[in-house]
C-alpha positions as CSV (number, residue, x, y, z in Angstrom):
1,M,-0.1,0.1,0.1
2,G,1.5,3.4,-0.9
3,A,1.7,6.4,1.3
4,R,-1.3,8.5,2.5
5,F,-2.2,11.3,1.1
6,P,-0.9,14.5,2.6
7,F,-3.6,16.4,4.6
8,S,-1.7,19.6,3.7
9,A,-2.1,18.9,0.3
10,V,-6.1,18.7,0.6
11,V,-7.5,21.8,-1.7
12,G,-10.8,23.5,0.1
13,H,-12.6,21.8,2.6
14,D,-11.1,24.5,5.1
15,D,-14.2,23.6,7.3
16,L,-13.6,19.7,7.4
17,R,-9.9,20.6,8.0
18,L,-10.6,22.7,11.0
19,A,-13.0,20.4,12.8
20,L,-10.2,17.6,12.2
21,L,-7.5,19.6,13.9
22,L,-9.2,20.9,16.8
23,N,-10.2,17.5,17.7
24,A,-7.1,16.5,17.3
25,V,-5.6,19.6,19.7
26,H,-8.7,18.6,22.0
27,P,-10.1,14.9,21.9
28,G,-12.3,15.6,24.7
29,I,-14.5,18.0,21.6
30,G,-16.4,14.6,20.6
31,G,-15.3,13.5,17.1
32,V,-16.3,15.0,13.4
33,L,-19.3,14.2,11.5
34,V,-18.7,14.8,7.7
35,R,-22.2,15.2,5.6
36,G,-21.4,15.3,1.5
37,E,-22.2,14.4,-1.8
38,K,-20.1,11.5,-3.5
39,G,-16.4,11.8,-4.7
40,T,-16.1,15.0,-1.7
41,A,-12.6,13.2,-0.6
42,K,-14.2,12.8,2.7
43,S,-12.2,9.8,3.4
44,T,-9.0,11.0,2.0
45,V,-9.2,14.0,4.2
46,V,-9.9,11.9,7.5
47,R,-7.5,9.3,6.9
48,A,-4.6,11.9,6.0
49,L,-5.2,12.7,9.9
50,A,-3.7,10.1,11.5
51,A,0.1,10.8,10.2
52,L,-0.1,14.3,12.3
53,L,-1.2,12.9,15.6
54,P,1.5,12.7,18.1
55,E,3.4,9.3,18.8
56,L,1.8,7.9,21.7
57,E,3.2,6.2,25.0
58,V,1.7,3.1,25.8
59,A,2.4,0.5,28.5
60,A,5.0,-2.3,27.6
61,G,3.3,-5.2,26.1
62,C,-0.5,-3.7,27.0
63,R,-3.0,-5.0,24.1
64,F,-5.0,-2.0,24.9
65,G,-2.5,0.7,24.5
66,C,-2.6,2.1,28.2
67,D,-1.1,5.3,29.4
68,P,1.8,4.6,31.8
69,A,1.6,7.9,33.0
70,A,-2.6,7.2,33.9
71,P,-2.9,3.4,34.0
72,A,-6.6,2.4,33.8
73,D,-8.6,-0.8,35.1
74,C,-7.5,-2.9,32.2
75,P,-7.5,-6.8,31.4
76,D,-4.0,-7.0,31.0
77,G,-3.0,-4.7,34.0
78,P,-1.7,-4.5,36.1
79,H,1.4,-3.3,33.9
80,G,5.0,-3.6,34.3
81,G,7.4,-0.5,34.4
82,G,8.2,-0.6,30.7
83,V,7.3,2.0,28.3
84,E,6.5,1.6,24.7
85,R,6.0,4.7,21.6
86,R,4.0,4.3,18.8
87,P,1.8,5.7,16.4
88,A,-1.7,7.0,17.0
89,R,-3.9,4.4,15.1
90,L,-6.4,4.9,13.1
91,V,-9.0,1.8,12.9
92,E,-11.5,2.0,10.2
93,L,-15.0,-0.3,11.1
94,P,-16.5,-1.4,8.0
95,V,-20.1,-1.3,7.9
96,G,-20.2,-4.9,7.7
97,A,-18.1,-5.5,10.2
98,T,-19.7,-8.2,12.9
99,E,-20.2,-7.6,16.8
100,D,-17.7,-9.7,17.7
101,R,-15.0,-7.9,15.4
102,L,-16.4,-4.7,17.0
103,V,-16.1,-5.3,20.9
104,G,-14.2,-8.8,20.7
105,S,-14.6,-12.3,21.7
106,L,-13.8,-15.6,22.7
107,D,-10.4,-16.8,21.4
108,L,-11.8,-19.9,19.9
109,E,-8.7,-21.6,19.5
110,R,-7.7,-21.4,22.7
111,A,-10.6,-22.5,24.2
112,L,-10.9,-25.1,22.1
113,T,-7.2,-26.8,22.6
114,E,-6.0,-25.5,26.0
115,G,-9.5,-25.3,27.8
116,V,-9.2,-22.1,28.8
117,R,-11.5,-18.5,28.4
118,A,-9.0,-16.2,26.9
119,Y,-10.2,-12.8,25.3
120,Q,-9.5,-11.7,22.1
121,P,-9.8,-7.7,21.7
122,G,-12.1,-5.9,19.0
123,L,-11.7,-2.6,17.0
124,L,-12.7,-1.0,20.2
125,A,-9.7,-1.7,21.9
126,A,-7.8,-1.1,18.9
127,A,-9.2,2.6,18.9
128,H,-8.2,3.2,22.5
129,R,-6.4,6.8,22.2
130,G,-6.6,6.9,18.7
131,V,-9.2,7.5,15.8
132,L,-12.1,5.4,15.1
133,Y,-13.1,5.8,11.7
134,V,-16.7,4.8,10.0
135,D,-17.4,5.6,6.4
136,E,-20.7,5.5,5.5
137,V,-21.7,5.6,9.3
138,N,-25.2,6.1,8.6
139,L,-25.4,2.7,6.9
140,L,-24.0,1.3,9.9
141,H,-26.2,-2.1,11.9
142,D,-28.1,-0.5,14.4
143,H,-26.8,-3.4,17.1
144,L,-23.3,-1.8,16.3
145,V,-24.7,1.8,16.3
146,D,-25.8,0.7,20.3
147,L,-22.5,-0.4,21.0
148,L,-20.8,2.1,19.2
149,L,-22.7,4.7,21.3
150,D,-22.0,3.1,24.6
151,A,-18.6,2.8,24.2
152,A,-18.4,6.8,23.0
153,A,-20.6,7.5,26.5
154,M,-18.5,6.1,29.0
155,G,-14.9,5.5,27.6
156,R,-14.8,2.1,28.2
157,A,-16.2,-1.0,26.4
158,H,-17.9,-4.1,28.2
159,V,-18.2,-7.5,26.8
160,E,-20.9,-10.1,28.1
161,R,-20.8,-12.9,25.4
162,E,-19.9,-16.6,25.3
163,G,-18.8,-17.1,28.9
164,V,-16.6,-14.1,28.9
165,S,-17.2,-10.9,30.9
166,V,-14.4,-7.9,30.4
167,S,-14.0,-4.6,30.7
168,H,-11.3,-2.5,29.3
169,P,-10.7,1.2,28.1
170,A,-11.6,2.4,24.9
171,S,-11.7,6.2,24.3
172,F,-11.3,7.4,21.1
173,L,-11.8,10.1,18.6
174,L,-15.0,9.2,16.5
175,V,-14.9,10.6,13.0
176,G,-17.6,9.3,10.8
177,T,-18.4,10.2,7.1
178,M,-21.5,10.3,4.9
179,N,-24.2,11.0,2.2
180,P,-27.3,12.4,3.4
181,E,-28.9,11.2,-0.2
182,E,-28.7,7.3,1.3
183,G,-30.7,8.1,4.6
184,E,-29.9,10.2,7.5
185,L,-28.1,9.1,10.9
186,R,-29.7,7.9,13.9
187,P,-30.4,11.2,16.2
188,Q,-28.9,9.6,19.1
189,L,-25.8,8.7,17.4
190,L,-25.9,12.2,15.8
191,D,-26.0,14.2,19.0
192,R,-22.5,12.0,20.2
193,F,-20.4,13.3,17.2
194,G,-18.7,17.0,18.9
195,L,-18.5,19.0,15.7
196,T,-20.2,18.2,11.9
197,V,-19.1,19.2,8.7
198,S,-21.1,19.7,5.4
199,V,-18.8,19.3,2.4
200,R,-19.4,19.7,-1.3
201,A,-17.3,19.7,-4.6
202,A,-16.2,23.2,-5.4
203,R,-18.1,25.1,-8.5
204,D,-14.8,27.3,-8.8
205,V,-13.1,26.3,-12.0
206,A,-9.4,26.9,-10.6
207,T,-9.9,24.9,-7.5
208,R,-11.1,21.9,-9.8
209,T,-8.3,22.1,-11.9
210,E,-5.8,22.0,-8.8
211,V,-7.7,19.0,-7.3
212,I,-7.4,16.9,-10.6
213,R,-3.4,18.1,-10.8
214,R,-2.9,16.8,-7.0
215,R,-4.5,13.2,-7.8
216,L,-3.0,12.5,-10.6
217,A,0.4,13.3,-9.6
218,Y,-0.4,11.2,-6.4
219,E,-1.6,8.3,-8.0
220,A,1.5,8.6,-10.3
221,D,3.7,8.9,-7.8
222,P,2.1,8.2,-3.9
223,E,5.7,8.3,-2.3
224,G,7.2,11.0,-4.3
225,F,4.1,13.1,-3.5
226,A,4.2,12.5,0.0
227,A,8.2,13.5,0.5
228,R,6.7,16.8,-1.5
229,W,4.5,17.8,1.4
230,A,5.9,15.8,4.4
231,E,7.7,19.8,5.4
232,R,4.2,21.0,5.7
233,D,2.5,18.4,7.3
234,A,5.6,18.0,10.2
235,E,4.7,21.7,10.8
236,L,1.1,20.9,11.3
237,A,2.0,18.0,13.6
238,G,4.4,20.6,15.3
239,R,1.5,22.9,15.7
240,I,-0.9,20.3,17.1
241,A,1.6,19.0,19.6
242,A,2.3,22.7,20.6
243,A,-1.5,23.5,21.3
244,R,-2.0,20.3,23.5
245,A,0.4,21.2,25.9
246,A,-0.9,25.0,25.7
247,L,-4.7,23.7,26.1
248,P,-4.5,23.7,30.0
249,G,-3.6,26.9,30.6
250,V,-6.1,28.3,28.0
251,R,-8.5,30.5,30.2
252,L,-12.2,30.9,29.6
253,P,-13.5,34.4,30.8
254,D,-16.8,34.1,32.2
255,A,-17.7,36.6,29.5
256,E,-17.3,34.0,27.0
257,V,-19.0,31.1,29.1
258,R,-22.1,33.6,29.1
259,R,-21.9,34.4,25.5
260,I,-21.9,30.5,24.5
261,A,-24.4,29.7,27.1
262,A,-27.0,32.3,25.4
263,V,-25.9,31.3,21.9
264,C,-26.8,27.6,22.8
265,A,-30.0,29.1,24.2
266,A,-31.1,30.8,21.3
267,F,-30.9,27.8,19.1
268,E,-33.2,26.0,21.8
269,V,-31.1,23.0,21.6
270,D,-31.8,20.2,23.6
271,G,-29.7,19.3,26.8
272,M,-26.2,20.7,27.6
273,R,-24.1,18.9,25.6
274,A,-24.0,21.7,23.1
275,D,-23.2,24.5,25.6
276,L,-20.2,21.6,26.6
277,V,-19.1,20.7,22.9
278,V,-19.1,24.5,22.1
279,A,-16.7,25.3,25.2
280,R,-14.1,23.1,24.5
281,T,-14.0,23.7,21.0
282,A,-13.6,27.7,21.3
283,A,-10.7,26.6,23.9
284,A,-9.2,23.9,21.4
285,H,-9.4,27.1,18.6
286,A,-7.9,29.7,21.1
287,A,-4.8,27.3,21.6
288,W,-4.9,26.5,18.1
289,R,-4.0,29.6,17.3
290,G,-1.7,31.0,20.0
291,A,-3.8,32.7,22.6
292,A,-3.6,32.6,26.2
293,E,-8.1,33.0,26.5
294,V,-11.1,32.3,24.7
295,A,-13.0,35.5,22.7
296,E,-15.7,36.1,20.5
297,E,-13.7,34.1,17.6
298,D,-13.1,31.8,19.1
299,V,-16.6,31.2,19.7
300,E,-18.0,32.1,16.8
301,A,-16.1,29.7,15.2
302,A,-17.0,26.9,17.8
303,V,-21.1,27.4,16.9
304,R,-20.0,27.3,13.3
305,L,-18.7,23.6,13.7
306,A,-21.3,22.5,16.8
307,L,-24.7,23.2,16.3
308,P,-25.8,22.7,13.0
309,H,-26.8,19.2,13.7
310,R,-28.2,19.8,17.2
311,K,-30.4,22.3,16.2
312,R,-32.9,20.5,14.3
313,R,-35.8,20.2,15.8
314,D,-37.3,17.1,13.6
315,P,-35.5,14.4,11.7
316,F,-36.7,15.9,8.5
317,D,-35.5,19.4,9.2
318,E,-32.1,20.7,7.0
319,P,-29.1,20.8,8.9
320,G,-27.4,24.1,9.4
321,L,-27.0,27.4,10.5
322,E,-28.9,30.1,8.6
323,E,-26.5,33.5,8.5
324,E,-29.3,35.6,9.8
325,Q,-30.1,33.3,12.4
326,L,-26.5,33.0,13.7
327,A,-26.1,36.6,13.7
328,D,-28.8,37.5,15.8
329,A,-27.8,34.8,17.9
330,L,-23.7,36.1,18.6
331,R,-25.9,39.5,19.2
332,Q,-27.8,37.8,22.2
333,G,-24.3,36.6,23.1
334,A,-22.6,39.7,22.7
335,E,-25.1,41.1,24.9
336,H,-25.0,38.6,27.7
337,A,-21.2,38.5,27.9
338,E,-21.1,42.5,29.0
339,E,-24.1,41.5,31.6
340,P,-23.0,40.6,34.9
341,D,-24.1,37.0,36.5
342,P,-27.6,37.3,37.8
343,D,-27.9,36.5,41.6
344,P,-30.5,33.5,41.8
345,E,-31.7,35.3,44.7
346,D,-33.0,38.1,43.4
347,D,-35.4,35.7,41.3
348,P,-36.9,32.8,43.6
349,D,-39.4,32.1,41.3
350,G,-37.2,31.4,38.4
351,G,-38.5,33.9,36.5
352,G,-41.3,35.5,35.1
353,D,-42.9,34.5,31.7
354,G,-41.3,31.0,31.3
355,P,-41.3,28.9,28.4
356,G,-44.7,27.2,29.0
357,G,-46.5,30.8,29.4
358,G,-49.7,30.9,26.9
359,G,-49.4,27.2,26.2
360,E,-53.4,26.8,27.8
361,S,-55.0,29.4,25.6
362,T,-52.6,27.8,22.5
363,G,-53.6,24.6,23.0
364,E,-57.2,25.8,23.1
365,S,-56.7,27.4,19.9
366,A,-54.7,24.7,18.3
367,Q,-58.4,22.5,19.5
368,E,-60.7,24.9,17.7
369,S,-58.5,24.6,14.9
370,T,-59.4,21.4,14.3
371,S,-62.5,20.5,15.9
372,D,-65.0,19.0,13.7
373,G,-67.5,21.7,12.4
374,P,-71.2,21.2,12.2
375,S,-71.3,21.4,8.4
376,P,-72.6,17.5,7.2
377,E,-70.1,15.4,4.7
378,R,-70.9,14.9,1.3
379,P,-69.6,11.1,0.4
380,D,-69.2,12.4,-3.3
381,G,-66.3,14.4,-2.9
382,G,-69.0,17.3,-3.7
383,G,-69.6,20.8,-2.1
384,S,-66.7,22.2,-0.4
385,G,-64.5,19.4,-0.4
386,S,-64.8,18.9,-4.4
387,G,-62.1,21.7,-5.5
388,E,-58.5,21.3,-5.2
389,R,-56.2,22.3,-1.7
390,T,-53.1,21.6,0.0
391,H,-53.4,21.5,3.6
392,A,-50.9,21.9,6.2
393,P,-50.5,18.6,8.5
394,A,-51.1,18.9,12.1
395,P,-48.6,18.5,14.9
396,A,-46.8,15.2,14.5
397,F,-46.7,12.4,17.7
398,R,-45.2,9.8,18.9
399,A,-46.4,7.2,16.6
400,R,-47.1,3.5,17.9
401,L,-45.2,0.4,16.5
402,L,-46.9,-1.4,13.9
403,Q,-45.3,-4.3,12.9
404,V,-45.6,-7.0,10.3
405,P,-46.5,-10.4,11.9
406,G,-44.2,-13.6,11.5
407,V,-40.4,-13.8,11.5
408,G,-38.7,-12.5,8.3
409,E,-35.3,-12.7,7.0
410,G,-35.1,-9.2,5.8
411,A,-32.5,-5.8,6.1
412,P,-31.8,-5.1,9.4
413,G,-34.0,-2.3,11.2
414,K,-35.7,-1.6,14.4
415,R,-39.2,-3.1,13.5
416,S,-40.3,-6.3,13.2
417,R,-38.9,-9.9,14.1
418,A,-36.2,-11.5,11.8
419,R,-33.5,-14.4,11.8
420,A,-30.7,-12.8,11.0
421,R,-26.3,-12.5,11.1
422,T,-26.5,-10.1,13.9
423,G,-28.8,-9.7,16.7
424,R,-29.4,-12.1,20.1
425,V,-29.1,-15.5,20.3
426,V,-32.4,-17.3,21.0
427,R,-31.0,-21.0,20.3
428,P,-28.2,-23.3,19.1
429,S,-29.1,-25.4,15.9
430,A,-27.1,-28.3,14.2
431,S,-28.3,-27.8,10.9
432,D,-28.7,-23.8,10.2
433,G,-27.7,-20.5,11.8
434,G,-25.0,-18.6,11.6
435,G,-21.6,-18.5,13.3
436,L,-20.3,-21.3,16.0
437,H,-22.5,-21.3,19.2
438,L,-19.6,-22.0,21.8
439,V,-21.5,-23.6,24.6
440,G,-23.8,-25.3,22.0
441,T,-20.8,-27.4,20.5
442,L,-19.5,-27.9,24.2
443,G,-22.4,-29.3,25.4
444,A,-23.1,-31.7,22.7
445,A,-19.6,-33.1,22.8
446,A,-19.1,-33.0,26.6
447,P,-21.4,-36.6,27.1
448,H,-18.6,-38.3,24.6
449,Q,-15.3,-37.5,25.9
450,A,-14.9,-40.4,27.6
451,A,-15.9,-42.6,25.1
452,R,-13.6,-40.9,22.6
453,G,-10.8,-41.6,24.6
454,R,-10.3,-38.0,26.1
455,S,-6.7,-38.0,28.3
456,G,-6.0,-34.4,28.5
457,P,-6.7,-30.9,28.2
458,G,-9.0,-29.4,25.4
459,L,-11.8,-31.3,24.5
460,V,-12.3,-33.9,21.2
461,L,-14.3,-33.0,18.7
462,R,-16.1,-34.0,16.0
463,G,-18.5,-32.9,13.2
464,E,-21.8,-33.9,14.5
465,D,-20.8,-31.7,17.4
466,L,-21.5,-28.4,15.9
467,R,-23.8,-26.3,16.6
468,R,-24.3,-22.8,15.0
469,S,-26.0,-19.8,16.8
470,V,-29.7,-18.9,15.6
471,R,-30.1,-15.1,16.2
472,E,-33.1,-13.3,15.8
473,G,-32.8,-9.0,15.5
474,K,-35.2,-6.6,13.8
475,E,-35.7,-6.0,10.1
476,G,-36.7,-2.8,8.5
477,N,-39.8,-3.2,6.2
478,L,-40.7,-1.9,3.5
479,V,-43.8,0.6,4.3
480,L,-46.1,2.0,1.9
481,F,-48.2,4.9,2.5
482,V,-51.9,4.5,0.7
483,V,-53.7,7.8,1.2
484,D,-56.8,8.8,0.2
485,A,-56.9,12.5,-1.2
486,S,-60.4,12.7,-2.0
487,G,-62.9,15.3,-1.3
488,S,-64.7,13.8,1.6
489,M,-61.1,13.5,3.5
490,A,-60.9,17.2,2.9
491,A,-63.8,18.4,4.4
492,R,-63.6,19.6,8.3
493,Q,-60.2,19.7,7.8
494,R,-59.6,16.3,8.4
495,M,-56.7,15.7,5.9
496,S,-54.8,18.0,8.2
497,A,-55.1,15.6,10.6
498,V,-54.0,12.5,8.3
499,S,-51.3,14.3,7.4
500,G,-49.7,15.0,10.6
501,A,-50.8,11.0,11.3
502,V,-48.4,10.0,8.4
503,V,-45.3,12.5,9.1
504,S,-45.7,11.1,12.6
505,L,-45.7,7.6,11.0
506,L,-42.6,8.6,8.6
507,R,-40.8,9.8,11.9
508,D,-41.6,6.5,13.2
509,A,-40.4,4.8,9.8
510,Y,-36.9,7.2,9.9
511,Q,-36.3,6.1,13.3
512,R,-36.6,1.9,12.6
513,R,-34.5,2.3,9.6
514,D,-37.7,1.4,6.8
515,K,-38.0,2.1,3.1
516,V,-40.9,3.8,2.5
517,G,-43.2,5.2,-0.5
518,V,-45.7,6.8,-0.6
519,I,-49.2,6.6,-2.9
520,T,-52.1,9.1,-3.1
521,F,-55.9,8.5,-4.8
522,R,-58.2,11.1,-6.0
523,G,-60.0,12.0,-8.8
524,A,-60.4,9.2,-11.5
525,A,-57.2,7.5,-10.3
526,A,-54.3,6.7,-8.1
527,E,-50.5,7.7,-8.6
528,V,-47.4,6.7,-7.4
529,A,-46.7,10.1,-5.5
530,L,-43.3,8.5,-4.6
531,P,-41.6,5.3,-5.1
532,P,-40.2,3.3,-2.7
533,T,-36.8,4.7,-1.0
534,G,-35.0,5.3,2.2
535,S,-35.5,9.0,1.7
536,V,-37.8,9.0,4.2
537,D,-37.7,13.2,4.2
538,A,-38.2,13.0,0.3
539,A,-41.8,11.3,1.4
540,A,-42.2,14.2,4.4
541,A,-41.6,16.8,1.3
542,R,-43.7,15.1,-0.8
543,L,-46.3,15.0,1.6
544,R,-46.6,18.2,2.8
545,A,-47.0,19.2,-1.2
546,L,-50.3,16.7,-1.5
547,R,-53.3,18.2,-3.3
548,T,-56.9,17.4,-2.3
549,G,-60.3,16.6,-3.8
550,G,-62.5,14.6,-6.1
551,R,-64.0,11.5,-5.7
552,T,-62.4,8.6,-4.1
553,P,-60.7,5.8,-6.4
554,L,-60.4,3.3,-3.4
555,A,-60.1,0.6,-5.9
556,D,-57.7,2.0,-8.2
557,G,-55.6,3.1,-5.2
558,L,-55.5,-0.3,-3.7
559,L,-54.7,-1.9,-7.1
560,R,-51.6,0.5,-7.6
561,A,-50.7,-1.0,-4.2
562,R,-50.1,-4.1,-5.5
563,R,-48.4,-3.8,-8.4
564,V,-45.5,-1.3,-6.6
565,L,-45.3,-3.8,-4.5
566,E,-45.2,-6.7,-6.9
567,S,-42.1,-4.5,-8.6
568,E,-40.6,-4.3,-5.2
569,R,-40.6,-8.0,-4.5
570,V,-38.7,-8.6,-7.8
571,R,-36.1,-6.0,-6.5
572,D,-35.7,-6.9,-3.1
573,P,-37.7,-10.1,-2.4
574,R,-36.4,-10.6,1.6
575,R,-37.5,-7.1,2.3
576,R,-41.4,-7.5,3.8
577,P,-43.9,-5.1,3.0
578,L,-46.6,-3.1,5.6
579,L,-49.4,-1.6,3.8
580,V,-50.9,1.4,5.4
581,L,-54.3,2.5,4.2
582,L,-55.5,6.0,5.7
583,T,-58.8,6.3,4.3
584,D,-62.8,7.2,5.5
585,G,-63.7,4.0,3.2
586,R,-66.4,5.9,1.2
587,A,-65.4,4.8,-2.6
588,T,-67.3,6.8,-5.3
589,A,-65.2,6.3,-8.3
590,T,-66.7,3.5,-10.4
591,G,-64.4,0.6,-11.8
592,A,-65.0,-2.2,-13.7
593,G,-67.4,-3.9,-11.8
594,G,-69.9,-0.6,-11.7
595,D,-69.7,-0.9,-7.5
596,P,-67.2,0.7,-5.9
597,A,-67.4,-0.6,-2.6
598,A,-67.6,-4.6,-4.1
599,D,-64.6,-3.2,-6.5
600,A,-62.3,-2.2,-3.7
601,L,-63.1,-5.3,-1.2
602,R,-62.0,-7.7,-4.3
603,A,-58.7,-5.1,-4.8
604,A,-58.4,-6.0,-1.0
605,G,-59.0,-9.6,-1.7
606,L,-55.8,-9.5,-4.1
607,L,-53.6,-8.1,-1.9
608,A,-54.5,-10.5,0.9
609,A,-53.7,-13.6,-1.2
610,D,-50.1,-12.0,-1.8
611,G,-49.4,-12.4,1.8
612,V,-49.3,-8.4,2.4
613,A,-49.6,-7.5,5.8
614,A,-52.1,-4.4,6.2
615,V,-53.2,-1.8,8.7
616,V,-56.0,0.4,7.4
617,V,-56.2,3.8,9.6
618,D,-60.1,4.4,9.3
619,C,-60.5,8.3,9.5
620,E,-64.2,8.2,9.0
621,R,-66.1,11.2,11.3
622,G,-69.5,12.5,11.8
623,P,-72.4,10.9,13.5
624,V,-73.1,8.8,9.9
625,R,-70.3,6.2,9.5
626,L,-70.9,3.5,6.9
627,G,-67.6,1.5,8.5
628,M,-66.4,0.4,5.0
629,A,-62.9,0.9,6.3
630,A,-63.5,-1.9,8.8
631,R,-64.6,-3.9,5.8
632,V,-61.7,-3.1,3.7
633,A,-59.1,-3.9,6.5
634,A,-61.2,-7.3,7.1
635,A,-61.0,-7.7,3.3
636,L,-57.3,-7.4,3.5
637,G,-56.6,-9.6,6.5
638,G,-55.1,-6.8,8.5
639,V,-56.0,-4.6,11.3
640,C,-58.4,-1.2,12.0
641,L,-57.2,1.7,14.1
642,R,-59.0,5.0,14.5
643,L,-56.9,7.4,13.7
644,E,-56.6,8.7,17.1
645,E,-55.2,5.0,17.7
646,L,-52.1,6.1,16.0
647,S,-50.4,7.9,19.1
648,A,-48.3,5.7,21.4
649,D,-48.9,8.1,24.3
650,Q,-52.7,8.0,23.8
651,V,-52.5,4.3,23.8
652,A,-50.7,4.3,26.8
653,G,-52.7,6.3,28.6
654,V,-56.2,4.2,27.6
655,V,-53.7,1.4,29.0
656,R,-52.9,3.2,32.4
657,A,-56.6,4.1,33.0
658,A,-58.1,0.8,32.1
659,R,-55.5,-0.3,34.8
660,A,-56.3,2.1,37.5
661,A,-60.2,1.0,36.9
């Protein structure tokens, strides 16, 4: 393998370079998430960082690279007096890595040959005091994300598996890269990254020309190209070391602390992690420029890097900071920086108008705006519901979990039960499964040791003793929304409530790593508003632009859904679909049979014959209800829910009330 591309030779990407350098100065910042389109050299810049990090002193013989000056509780301890020096490591976590590769596992060779339980460290141990790099971090399997979150939060990795119980230090600089077009990152992992940077290819011709020249020169002679930039990289490495040494002496004035708190409050970020990250980043920036104390320019630089991914209030919000909003927040911060700290005793009640002020009247007005009016509905979509309109979605809520029955084998996710290569081990099997089930194998071999003539340590194994692990985890599904956008749905502002419910279900699909699609039906036919995709925010955007009005071709909506699902079954046969139909059931558009209701029931029967799991959300309201949605649900072989039953909080409230009664 040739030399890495030099860090100093990277053209552009100033924010990315600064974010990486500041984390090298102060690893406590918490890492960097790099968002950007494909082909923007994200991975190249990250890999080039490792060569700039100072060498480490490690305890001699320690597999975990413990600091001899600050010994930790280590499985290889207590350490002797020996000290070794080695470069800081850049450890890459592949998207397809297994759990035992990440956290480590039992050393099978020693267990089976010597009869001892020995721990084999994984990638978290190798990354201790170095850099853990995850390319395409948004595609990382959820069970690996959970392990990564635990280690990043505690600075230690805990392994409880296969009869092994080990805890070892795992403090690392977490760097991830991702392409937003392939799906967003889980909010829990997103918040763990201290800084975030968005990169895009330069549109300037001169810059693009220089990128081409340097890349071609590197590919022609990697060693020679690296040698030409070695002096500049050495200067950067020396500057990092000097900034690290100066960092403990950098002073953070009270005025700048107030400025940081005011800016974070202005952006309404959740929790206090943002404030702490901004403070650490500002101190590192001051050390990087050689200053003795943090100034306003350091805070502004820190805010630009630490807050874009934390100000998002919804998964479908675009990340980033608007310049006008940032300028206003910094002005507020400047005003607070000049004020003395208030005395808490002067305000025993915690302030005047709190954030909940006026909440009651707001709630009442919201309730009035969404309440049913006295005007009757017309099932033909005529009257006030016949014209085309758009409807702002009602406030979203926490959606209840909708699952596909049975056990599948689809892509990893967080919705339905599935047999998988990852997840919890449910049993050993002699015929099918994944990796070796050690306890099951030992249990199968143990009764036969005397008959096989065992006389020393270790086990005498035969092929029939081998047992494999049958694992059960969660899979992501194809959630296909079929939305009634007819005139009858537009009456009484019902469509706003339906749109809010779909947005809530989309947010749930985003968190559970589902693929989603949207079909709408109104007027004379149904249309595919969004073909099945992994970009859930695209579905939310299409929903906001949804137009309503006209008749109700329910049968055509179901038949169009069947065709879409047939196509997707060919593309991805292992991903099980979940059909979510939102309708009042008042079919009015006449199909081939001449009876709209009968046509809808026949179409539902075809989907049921295909084995499609379905949930029908009954949106019918008013004193006169036809109950057609429940009949469609029965024909689909699915469940029928009221619109309000989609809220997990409301269902939990009903359960609590029933238990109390």
